[in-house]
C-alpha positions in Angstrom: 32.8 -97.9 62.7 31.1 -98.1 59.3 28.9 -95.3 57.9 25.9 -97.6 58.5 26.9 -98.0 62.2 27.4 -94.3 62.5 24.0 -93.5 61.0 22.3 -95.9 63.4 24.2 -94.6 66.4 23.4 -91.0 65.4 19.7 -91.5 65.1 19.5 -93.2 68.6 20.8 -90.0 70.3 17.1 -89.1 70.3 13.9 -91.2 70.7 13.3 -93.1 67.5 10.0 -93.6 65.6 10.5 -96.4 63.1 8.1 -97.1 60.3 7.5 -100.4 58.6 5.8 -101.0 55.2 6.0 -104.0 52.9 7.9 -103.0 49.7 6.0 -103.6 46.5 2.5 -103.6 48.1 0.5 -101.7 45.5 3.5 -101.6 43.2 6.9 -100.1 43.6 5.9 -96.5 42.7 3.2 -96.6 45.4 5.7 -98.0 47.8 8.2 -95.3 47.1 5.5 -92.7 47.7 4.4 -94.3 50.9 7.9 -94.5 52.3 8.4 -90.8 51.4 5.2 -90.1 53.3 6.5 -91.8 56.4 9.7 -89.7 56.2 7.8 -86.5 55.6 5.6 -87.3 58.6 8.6 -87.6 60.9 9.7 -91.3 60.9 13.4 -91.4 61.8 14.2 -95.0 60.8 12.7 -97.1 58.0 12.1 -100.8 58.1 11.5 -102.0 54.6 9.7 -105.3 54.5 10.9 -107.8 51.9 7.8 -109.8 50.7 8.1 -113.5 51.4 5.7 -116.3 50.7 5.8 -117.8 54.2 6.1 -114.8 56.6 5.7 -116.8 59.8 6.3 -113.9 62.2 3.6 -111.8 60.6 -0.1 -111.6 61.1 -2.8 -111.4 58.5 -2.3 -107.7 57.6 1.3 -108.1 56.6 0.7 -111.6 55.1 -1.8 -110.0 52.7 0.7 -107.2 51.9 3.4 -109.7 51.1 1.1 -111.7 48.9 0.0 -108.6 47.0 3.7 -107.5 46.5 4.7 -111.0 45.3 1.7 -111.1 42.9 2.8 -107.8 41.4 6.3 -109.3 40.7 8.3 -107.5 43.4 11.9 -108.9 43.7 14.7 -108.1 46.1 16.5 -106.3 43.3 13.5 -104.1 42.8 13.6 -103.2 46.5 17.3 -102.3 46.3 16.4 -99.9 43.4 13.7 -98.4 45.7 16.3 -98.1 48.5 18.8 -96.4 46.1 16.1 -93.8 45.3 15.3 -93.2 48.9 19.0 -92.9 49.9 19.3 -90.0 47.5 16.6 -88.2 49.4 17.2 -89.1 53.1 20.0 -89.9 55.5 17.9 -91.8 58.1 18.8 -95.4 58.7 17.2 -98.0 56.3 16.8 -101.6 57.6 15.6 -104.5 55.5 13.1 -106.6 57.4 13.3 -110.1 56.0 13.4 -113.8 56.4 16.4 -116.1 56.0 15.3 -117.9 52.9 15.4 -114.9 50.5 18.8 -113.8 51.9 20.3 -117.3 51.7 19.1 -117.8 48.1 20.8 -114.7 47.0 24.1 -114.7 49.0 25.8 -116.2 46.0 24.7 -113.2 43.9 26.4 -110.7 46.2 23.2 -109.6 47.9 24.8 -108.1 51.0 27.3 -105.9 49.1 24.6 -104.8 46.6 22.3 -104.0 49.5 25.0 -101.9 51.2 25.8 -100.1 47.9 22.1 -99.3 47.4 22.0 -97.5 50.8 20.8 -100.2 53.2 22.3 -99.9 56.7 21.2 -103.2 58.2 19.3 -106.4 57.9 16.8 -107.7 60.4 16.3 -111.4 59.7 13.5 -112.6 62.0 13.9 -116.3 61.7 17.7 -116.9 61.9 18.8 -118.2 65.3 21.9 -116.9 66.9 23.5 -120.3 66.9 23.3 -120.5 63.0 24.1 -116.8 62.2 27.9 -116.4 62.7 28.8 -116.7 59.0 26.0 -114.4 58.0 27.0 -111.8 60.7 30.6 -111.9 59.4 29.5 -111.4 55.9 27.4 -108.4 56.9 30.2 -106.8 58.8 32.6 -107.4 55.9 30.6 -105.1 53.6 29.6 -102.6 56.3 26.0 -103.8 57.0 24.7 -104.1 60.6 23.0 -107.4 61.4 20.0 -106.7 63.7 18.7 -109.3 66.0 15.2 -109.9 67.5 14.6 -110.6 71.2 11.3 -112.2 72.1 9.4 -112.2 75.4 10.4 -115.8 75.7 14.1 -115.1 75.4 15.8 -115.9 78.7 18.4 -113.4 79.9 20.9 -116.2 80.2 20.5 -116.9 76.5 20.8 -113.2 75.7 24.0 -112.9 77.8 25.5 -115.8 75.8 25.3 -113.8 72.6 25.4 -110.2 73.9 28.9 -109.6 72.6 27.8 -110.2 69.0 25.0 -107.6 69.1 25.6 -104.3 67.3 23.5 -101.4 66.1 20.3 -102.0 68.1 18.1 -104.8 69.2 14.5 -105.2 68.2 12.3 -106.3 71.1 9.1 -108.0 69.8 7.1 -107.2 72.9 4.4 -109.8 72.3 4.3 -113.5 71.7 2.7 -114.6 68.4 2.6 -112.6 65.2 2.5 -109.0 64.2 -0.8 -107.0 64.2 -2.1 -103.7 65.6 -3.4 -103.7 69.2 -4.3 -101.0 71.6 -2.5 -101.9 74.8 1.1 -102.7 75.8 2.4 -105.6 78.0 2.1 -104.9 81.7 5.7 -106.1 82.3 7.3 -104.0 79.5 9.4 -101.7 81.8 10.6 -104.6 83.8 11.6 -106.6 80.7 13.4 -103.7 79.1 15.3 -103.2 82.3 16.4 -106.8 82.2 17.5 -106.5 78.6 19.5 -103.3 79.4 21.4 -105.2 82.1 22.8 -107.5 79.5 23.1 -105.4 76.2 24.7 -102.0 75.7 22.9 -101.1 72.4 19.6 -99.2 72.1 16.3 -101.1 72.3 13.6 -100.7 69.6 10.2 -102.0 70.6 7.5 -103.2 68.2 4.7 -105.7 67.5 1.2 -104.2 67.8 1.8 -100.4 68.1 -1.0 -98.3 66.7 -1.9 -95.5 69.1 -0.3 -92.3 70.5 -0.8 -93.7 74.0 1.2 -96.8 73.2 4.0 -94.7 71.6 4.2 -92.5 74.7 4.1 -95.4 77.1 6.8 -97.4 75.2 9.1 -94.5 74.8 9.1 -93.9 78.5 11.4 -97.0 78.8 12.6 -97.8 75.3 14.9 -96.0 72.9 12.5 -96.3 70.0 9.2 -97.7 68.8 8.2 -99.4 65.6 4.8 -98.9 63.9 4.1 -101.4 61.1 0.8 -103.3 60.7 -1.2 -100.2 61.6 0.2 -98.3 58.6 0.1 -101.3 56.3 -3.6 -101.7 57.2 -4.2 -98.0 56.6 -2.9 -98.3 53.0 -4.8 -101.5 52.5 -8.0 -99.7 53.3 -7.3 -97.2 50.5 -5.8 -94.3 52.5 -3.8 -91.8 50.5 -0.1 -91.0 51.2 -1.2 -87.7 52.5 -3.4 -89.4 55.1 -0.5 -91.7 56.0 1.8 -88.7 56.5 -0.8 -87.1 58.8 -1.1 -90.3 60.8 2.6 -90.4 61.3 2.5 -86.9 62.7 -0.4 -87.8 64.9 1.6 -90.6 66.5 4.7 -88.4 66.8 2.8 -86.0 69.0 3.0 -88.5 71.8 6.8 -88.4 71.9 
């Protein structure tokens, strides 16, 4: 088991609160400060969003964050520098949340090895189908990275069963159809759906898409191994909130665990 696998396995011995922000939104220094605020507030796994010009899985809030980050000149290499700094300060898992195009364009430049060397533990590529991912998966495992896969509400259990043996680390269950964006409820069938997923996969399940309130966090963690908050915190920063306010909001949501 690679150090990245061990880090992920270790964190899921307890309920996980994962935090997402788009790297480079407001500049790299502001991003670094914001990720530090998430960690100080109690986040136990980081999802670092790689800005992309066509983020089809993301709603308006993260789309705007990606655009701001790209306009400020943020590159993947800048993000790895940011990760390297964070890795010197924390031992929690760090996952890059990205799309296939940026990864594919940089594979020839040793992206995966450089990501691992910077301190990245895994990649979550939201638009790469299982049928087309075998070479990418092998490349991740070869350098010690964990390829993380997304399960959608529309994913049949028979399809999940077909690829279950290739799943490692954890799975990300996007609990709503459509795009990311903060909401105040959770799907009525969440517990039933998670039970079905658990009947097929043996790794922890992280649930996201639309989480923004303590009540949601509490309800999701009753059945899931972890919960992700993303658009809510991206929106908070977009509104001009300070990193101190961000840290306090993390603590507020954590009280529901």
